[in-house]
C-alpha positions as semicolon CSV with decimal commas, in nm:
position;residue;x (nm);y (nm);z (nm)
1;M;-1,120;-0,271;-3,045
2;K;-1,115;0,146;-3,035
3;E;-1,418;0,116;-2,813
4;I;-1,272;-0,106;-2,584
5;I;-0,907;0,100;-2,559
6;L;-1,115;0,416;-2,477
7;N;-1,326;0,242;-2,238
8;S;-1,030;0,132;-2,065
9;I;-0,841;0,445;-2,047
10;Q;-1,151;0,635;-1,891
11;L;-1,198;0,367;-1,652
12;I;-0,871;0,393;-1,534
13;L;-0,904;0,761;-1,544
14;A;-1,174;0,773;-1,337
15;I;-1,023;0,540;-1,075
16;I;-0,753;0,797;-1,026
17;L;-0,952;1,061;-0,983
18;I;-1,135;0,873;-0,714
19;V;-0,822;0,848;-0,564
20;T;-0,683;1,160;-0,612
21;V;-0,989;1,373;-0,484
22;L;-0,998;1,086;-0,154
23;L;-0,669;1,176;-0,093
24;Q;-0,668;1,552;-0,074
25;Q;-0,647;1,745;0,266
26;K;-0,976;1,717;0,477
27;G;-1,178;1,982;0,599
28;T;-1,194;2,235;0,364
29;G;-1,568;2,151;0,233
30;L;-1,852;2,257;0,398
31;S;-1,699;2,240;0,761
32;G;-1,626;2,645;0,717
33;V;-2,014;2,722;0,716
34;F;-2,084;2,537;1,035
35;G;-1,727;2,701;1,243
36;G;-1,457;2,480;1,117
37;T;-1,153;2,671;1,008
38;G;-1,152;2,992;1,011
39;N;-0,888;3,027;0,713
40;V;-1,062;3,176;0,413
41;Y;-0,811;3,090;0,186
42;S;-0,468;2,911;0,288
43;T;-0,175;2,790;0,026
44;K;-0,116;2,427;-0,101
45;R;0,231;2,282;-0,030
46;G;0,419;1,955;-0,101
47;L;0,180;1,652;-0,163
48;D;-0,094;1,838;-0,169
49;K;-0,012;2,095;-0,418
50;I;0,100;1,792;-0,627
51;L;-0,229;1,590;-0,564
52;H;-0,425;1,932;-0,681
53;Y;-0,240;1,911;-1,030
54;I;-0,296;1,545;-1,088
55;T;-0,682;1,595;-1,011
56;I;-0,651;1,907;-1,265
57;G;-0,482;1,702;-1,526
58;T;-0,687;1,392;-1,493
59;V;-1,020;1,551;-1,521
60;V;-0,917;1,739;-1,849
61;A;-0,772;1,361;-1,963
62;F;-1,117;1,226;-1,876
63;F;-1,291;1,481;-2,026
64;V;-1,106;1,470;-2,373
65;V;-1,161;1,110;-2,373
66;S;-1,512;1,167;-2,335
67;I;-1,555;1,382;-2,620
68;I;-1,346;1,140;-2,831
69;R;-1,589;0,861;-2,728
70;L;-1,877;1,055;-2,831
71;V;-1,747;1,136;-3,172
72;I;-1,593;0,810;-3,280
């Protein structure tokens, strides 16, 4: 029963993580290497900042659940 609950939690966290990463600001990856935007550093504001914090929290929760699954 514990395995089913942990698997479900990990699946939900994985879906949330995928969605939050995909919703973040576009064009911040390798586009700067190939002549994209000239800004090296930009601050996160509004929804982008909230998504950033949600992504960090989701990654930490996913990692904790993964460690718990290994121990149990």
